C-alpha positions in Angstrom: -7.9 11.2 194.4 -11.5 10.3 193.7 -12.0 12.3 190.5 -14.8 14.8 189.9 -14.9 18.2 188.2 -17.4 19.6 190.7 -15.4 20.2 193.8 -11.8 21.4 194.2 -9.6 21.6 197.2 -6.5 23.8 197.7 -4.0 24.3 200.6 -2.4 27.6 201.5 -0.9 26.5 204.7 -0.4 23.6 207.1 0.7 21.4 204.1 3.9 19.6 205.0 4.0 21.6 208.2 1.9 22.0 211.3 1.0 25.6 211.3 -0.6 28.2 209.0 -3.9 26.4 208.5 -5.7 27.7 205.4 -7.8 25.5 203.0 -10.0 26.6 200.1 -13.0 24.5 198.9 -14.5 25.4 195.6 -18.0 24.0 194.7 -21.2 25.3 193.0 -19.1 28.2 191.8 -18.7 29.2 195.5 -15.5 29.5 197.4 -15.2 28.6 201.1 -12.2 29.1 203.2 -11.6 26.9 206.2 -9.4 28.7 208.7 -6.8 31.4 208.0 -4.1 31.0 210.6 -0.6 32.2 211.2 2.6 30.3 210.5 4.4 29.7 213.7 7.8 28.4 214.9 11.2 29.4 213.4 11.9 32.7 211.8 11.7 30.9 208.4 8.2 29.7 209.1 7.0 33.1 210.4 8.3 34.9 207.3 5.5 33.2 205.3 3.0 35.3 207.1 4.4 38.4 205.2 3.8 36.7 201.8 0.7 38.0 199.8 -2.4 35.7 200.0 -2.4 33.2 197.2 -6.2 33.7 196.6 -8.6 36.7 196.3 -10.5 37.2 199.6 -13.0 39.3 197.7 -14.1 36.1 195.9 -14.8 34.1 199.1 -18.5 33.2 199.8 -17.8 32.5 203.5 -15.1 31.5 206.0 -15.5 28.7 208.5 -13.3 28.6 211.6 -12.5 25.2 213.3 -11.2 26.7 216.5 -9.4 29.7 218.0 -5.7 28.7 218.1 -3.5 31.4 216.4 -2.4 29.0 213.7 -6.1 28.8 212.6 -7.2 32.4 213.1 -4.1 34.6 213.2 -4.4 35.8 209.5 -8.2 36.3 209.5 -7.8 40.1 209.7 -5.8 40.0 206.4 -9.0 38.9 204.7 -10.8 42.0 205.5 -7.7 44.1 204.8 -7.8 42.6 201.3 -11.5 43.2 200.7 -13.4 40.1 202.1 -17.0 41.2 203.0 -18.7 37.9 203.8 -19.4 36.1 207.1 -17.1 34.2 209.3 -18.8 31.2 211.1 -17.7 29.7 214.4 -19.0 28.3 217.6 -19.9 30.9 220.3 -16.8 30.2 222.4 -14.5 30.3 219.4 -15.9 33.7 218.5 -14.9 35.1 221.8 -11.6 33.3 222.1 -10.6 34.3 218.6 -10.8 38.0 219.4 -8.5 37.4 222.5 -6.0 35.4 220.5 -5.8 38.0 217.6 -5.6 40.9 220.0 -2.8 39.2 221.9 -1.0 38.5 218.6 -1.3 42.1 217.6 0.2 43.2 220.9 3.2 41.0 220.2 3.4 42.4 216.6 3.4 46.0 218.0 6.2 45.2 220.4 8.3 43.6 217.6 7.6 46.5 215.3 8.8 49.0 218.0 11.7 47.1 219.1 13.0 45.3 216.0 11.3 47.2 213.2 9.3 44.1 212.1 6.2 44.9 209.9 2.7 44.8 211.2 0.5 42.3 209.3 -2.7 44.3 210.2 -4.0 46.8 212.8 -6.7 46.8 215.5 -9.3 48.2 213.0 -8.8 45.0 210.9 -9.4 42.9 213.9 -12.6 44.9 214.7 -13.8 44.6 211.1 -13.3 40.8 210.9 -15.0 40.3 214.3 -18.0 42.3 213.1 -18.4 39.7 210.3 -18.4 36.7 212.8 -21.7 34.7 213.1 -22.1 32.0 215.7 -23.0 28.4 214.8 -23.7 25.9 217.4 -22.7 22.2 217.2 -25.1 20.1 215.0 -27.1 23.1 213.8 -27.2 22.9 209.9 -26.3 26.0 208.0 -27.9 26.1 204.6 -26.3 28.6 202.2 -25.7 29.2 198.5 -29.4 29.0 197.7 -29.8 25.6 199.5 -27.0 24.0 197.4 -24.5 23.8 200.4 -25.1 22.6 204.0 -22.4 23.1 206.6 -22.5 21.3 210.1 -20.1 21.9 213.0 -19.4 18.8 215.2 -17.3 18.7 218.4 -13.6 18.0 217.7 -12.7 17.7 221.4 -9.5 19.5 220.7 -9.9 22.8 222.6 -12.9 24.8 224.0 -15.5 25.2 221.3 -13.4 23.4 218.6 -15.2 21.9 215.7 -14.7 19.6 212.7 -16.6 20.9 209.8 -18.8 18.8 207.5 -19.7 20.3 204.1 -22.4 18.8 201.9 -22.5 20.0 198.3 -22.8 18.6 194.7 -24.0 15.3 196.3 -20.7 14.9 198.0 -19.7 15.2 201.6 -16.4 16.5 202.8 -15.0 16.9 206.4 -12.2 19.3 207.5 -11.0 18.0 210.9 -9.2 21.1 212.1 -7.4 19.6 214.9 -8.5 16.3 216.5 -8.6 16.1 220.3 -6.7 13.8 222.6 -8.4 11.1 224.5 -9.7 11.6 228.1 -9.1 15.3 228.0 -10.2 17.2 231.1 -13.2 19.7 230.6 -13.8 18.7 227.0 -16.2 16.3 225.6 -14.9 13.4 223.5 -14.4 13.9 219.7 -17.6 13.2 217.8 -17.6 10.3 215.4 -17.2 11.0 211.7 -20.4 11.0 209.6 -20.6 8.0 207.3 -20.2 8.0 203.5 -17.5 10.6 203.3 -16.1 11.4 199.9 -13.1 13.1 201.5 -11.6 13.7 204.9 -9.0 16.5 205.3 -7.3 15.3 208.6 -4.6 16.7 210.7 -1.5 14.6 211.4 0.6 16.5 214.0 1.3 13.2 216.0 0.8 10.8 213.1 3.9 8.9 214.0 3.7 8.5 217.8 1.6 7.5 220.9 0.9 9.6 223.9 1.0 8.4 227.5 -2.3 7.6 229.0 -4.4 10.0 231.1 -3.5 8.1 234.3 0.1 8.3 233.4 -0.2 12.0 232.6 -1.3 12.9 236.2 1.1 10.6 237.8 4.0 12.1 235.8 2.9 15.6 236.7 2.8 14.6 240.4 6.3 13.1 240.2 7.8 16.2 238.5 6.3 18.5 241.2 7.4 16.2 244.0 10.9 16.3 242.6 11.0 20.1 242.4 9.5 20.5 245.9 12.1 18.1 247.3 14.9 20.2 245.8 13.2 23.4 246.8 13.4 24.5 243.1 11.4 26.1 240.4 9.2 24.3 238.0 8.7 26.2 234.8 5.9 25.1 232.5 5.7 26.9 229.1 2.1 26.5 228.3 -0.3 27.6 225.6 -2.8 30.1 227.0 -5.8 28.4 225.3 -6.7 24.9 226.6 -3.3 23.5 227.8 -3.2 26.0 230.7 -6.8 25.2 231.7 -6.1 21.5 231.6 -3.0 22.0 233.8 -5.1 24.0 236.3 -7.8 21.3 236.3 -5.1 18.6 236.9 -3.5 20.6 239.7 -6.9 21.1 241.3 -7.4 17.3 241.2 -3.9 16.7 242.8 -4.1 19.4 245.5 -7.8 20.1 246.4 -9.7 17.0 245.5 -7.3 14.1 246.0 -4.9 15.7 248.4 -1.9 14.0 246.6 0.1 17.2 246.8 0.5 19.8 249.4 -0.1 23.4 248.2 2.9 25.3 246.9 3.0 28.7 245.3 1.7 28.2 241.8 1.7 31.3 239.5 -0.4 31.6 236.4 1.7 34.3 234.7 -0.2 34.9 231.5 -2.7 37.7 230.9 -4.1 35.9 227.9 -4.7 32.6 229.9 -6.3 34.6 232.7 -8.7 36.3 230.1 -9.3 33.0 228.5 -10.5 31.5 231.8 -13.4 34.0 231.7 -14.7 32.5 228.4 -14.5 29.0 229.9 -16.5 30.1 232.9 -19.1 31.8 230.6 -19.9 28.6 228.7 -20.3 25.7 231.2 -22.7 23.9 228.8 -19.5 23.0 226.7 -18.0 21.0 229.7 -17.8 17.3 229.8 -19.8 15.3 232.3 -17.1 15.3 235.1 -16.5 19.1 234.9 -20.2 19.7 234.7 -20.6 17.7 237.9 -18.0 19.7 239.8 -19.4 23.0 238.4 -22.9 22.2 239.6 -21.4 21.3 243.0 -20.0 24.8 243.3 -16.4 23.7 242.7 -14.2 26.3 240.9 -12.4 23.9 238.6 -9.7 26.5 237.8 -8.9 27.6 241.4 -7.2 25.9 244.4 -5.0 26.7 247.4 -1.6 28.1 246.4 -2.8 29.5 242.9 -1.9 33.2 242.2 -2.9 34.9 239.0 -0.3 37.5 238.0 -2.0 39.6 235.4 0.2 42.9 235.4 3.8 43.2 234.7 4.5 44.4 238.3 2.8 41.3 239.7 4.8 39.0 237.3 8.1 40.6 238.5 7.2 39.9 242.1 7.3 36.2 241.4 11.1 36.4 241.6 10.8 37.4 245.3 9.0 34.1 246.2 11.6 31.5 247.2 11.3 27.9 246.0 9.7 25.5 245.8 7.3 27.2 243.3 5.6 26.6 240.0 5.4 29.1 237.1 2.9 28.5 234.3 3.6 31.1 231.5 3.3 31.6 227.8 4.3 31.0 225.2 4.0 27.2 224.9 6.9 27.0 222.4 8.8 29.7 224.2 8.8 31.8 221.0 7.7 34.9 223.0 5.8 35.7 226.2 6.7 35.9 229.9 8.3 32.5 230.0 11.3 34.0 228.5 12.0 36.1 231.5 11.7 33.2 233.7 14.0 31.2 231.4 16.7 33.7 231.7 16.5 33.6 235.6 16.0 29.8 236.2 17.3 27.7 233.2 20.8 27.7 234.6 20.0 26.3 238.1 20.3 22.6 238.7 17.5 22.3 241.2 15.0 23.6 238.7 13.0 21.8 236.1 11.4 22.9 232.8 8.4 20.9 231.8 7.1 20.9 228.3 3.4 19.9 227.8 2.8 20.5 224.0 4.2 20.4 220.6 7.5 22.2 220.0 7.9 23.5 216.4 11.4 22.9 215.0 13.6 26.0 215.4 11.8 27.4 218.4 13.5 27.9 221.7 11.3 25.2 223.3 12.5 22.8 220.6 16.1 23.7 221.1 15.9 23.0 224.9 14.0 19.8 224.4 16.5 18.7 221.7 19.3 18.8 224.3 21.0 22.2 223.5 23.1 23.1 226.6 23.3 26.8 225.7 20.4 28.6 224.1 19.7 32.2 223.0 17.0 34.0 225.1 16.2 37.6 224.4 19.7 38.3 223.1 21.5 36.4 225.9 23.2 33.1 225.8 21.8 31.1 228.7 23.2 27.7 229.9 20.6 25.0 230.4 21.5 23.2 233.6 18.0 22.5 234.9 16.2 19.3 234.3 14.2 19.0 231.1 11.0 17.0 230.9 8.1 16.3 228.5 4.6 15.0 229.0 3.0 14.3 225.6 -0.3 13.3 227.1 -1.1 16.9 227.9 -1.2 17.5 224.1 -4.5 18.7 222.8 -3.9 16.6 219.7 -4.9 13.0 219.2 -1.9 10.6 218.7 -1.5 8.0 215.9 -3.8 5.5 217.6 -6.6 8.1 218.2 -6.4 9.4 214.7 -6.5 5.9 213.1 -9.5 4.9 215.3 -11.3 8.1 214.3 -10.7 7.7 210.6 -11.6 4.0 210.5 -14.8 5.0 212.1 -16.1 1.4 212.8 -15.5 0.5 209.2 -17.2 3.5 207.7 -14.0 4.9 206.3 -13.9 7.9 204.0 -13.1 7.3 200.2 -10.2 9.6 200.4 -8.1 11.0 203.3 -5.8 14.0 202.7 -3.4 14.6 205.6 -2.4 18.1 206.6 -1.2 19.8 209.8 1.9 17.7 210.2 5.6 17.7 209.5 6.2 15.4 206.5 7.7 12.6 208.4 4.7 12.3 210.8 2.2 12.6 208.0 3.9 9.9 205.9 3.8 7.4 208.8 0.1 7.9 209.3 -0.5 7.8 205.5 1.3 4.4 205.2 -0.7 3.0 208.1 -3.9 4.1 206.5 -2.9 2.6 203.1 -2.3 -0.8 204.7 -5.9 -0.8 205.7 -7.0 0.0 202.1 -7.6 3.8 202.5 -6.7 6.2 199.8 -4.4 8.4 201.8 -2.4 11.3 200.4 -0.4 14.3 201.7 -1.6 17.8 201.4 0.8 20.0 199.3 1.1 23.8 199.5 -0.7 25.6 196.8 -1.7 22.3 195.1 -5.3 21.8 194.0 -7.0 18.4 194.4 -10.2 17.4 192.8 -12.7 15.6 194.9 
């Protein structure tokens, strides 16, 4: 790395793996944490959440949050539980979404504690305490702290609603933490902002560092084709979907197909996720964060998240009644990797029927139920039962909220204004290595983040 004794960078998650985002920047005798998320996926991954923090939260000057996904905010309450008293900075939508995500995660932990005796990481009081320390920061609004020695700017990452990449200026150096970088042509969201020039270091995600997504046009055509297939068979389309962003993009696309373009006739579509339904309220509260197209529809009075056939099943009783509706029907339910949530109940009922289809629209972490089904396992464990997989299994990568290899490379190259150093995190090692090698062939000093390793910038 570009050597200096003034600035140090350490990784305490999302190093050699996708989840558990947690990076520490030390400069001017100050310590700044960027994200503090949960490890997700297999049981082995999730056990890491129980390990003691590898740094002292009491010594932190401030925390900056890139966005509200659980793998970026899920361990924030542990900071106050261990003595952190500073501020947490995030965009206004991220502040509200982070509360929803953490409260939902706590509900899952409580259930696992009662049913399986799993330990609680924190309690509701810890969530309330960390939320009381949040301060909002709008895009492009410089935050000057540490006696004027450090300037922090949030820029639009285009990943999920309110997501940011974070630029930190200190010691005459400029560092950017990407958080997660958005896909191209994403509904509702604006495009990812360009990187600022003259970066000394970019800490960049690499979730899809080894592959390309389908185009946005292919995305809608593929969704239309899958739905038409299920309708023709009078079957059930199950879509395990992340409650934050992926679900809203799906609803937007379905609105296009059914209400605007009339490419599909209405069928019963169930949004079976209390968290996704609550999240919709935050989207509706901040229309100034929409892209140009969504803004146009909003101003015309079009509810971009509602259309004929859609039913929102918030309560458990409403969810159970879905079973009484004959096919064809579509069920959108969490969790996106099938490592919990209402999708498991539908999986037990519908995976074994040939006329049904399960459609994945996002990353599946190794070891999760979603990964097992996508990998071709014909019998899978669901809530203690062995369920045969006889339904169709499909994947549309273009619904991913993450940029693919081409998007990441273009963003990093930045019209020739490339960073001096790029450190890749948020990716399985194989994906990160492919992207690193591609960057090196263009003369960029690219390295891989390593867990608990400290780099000098």
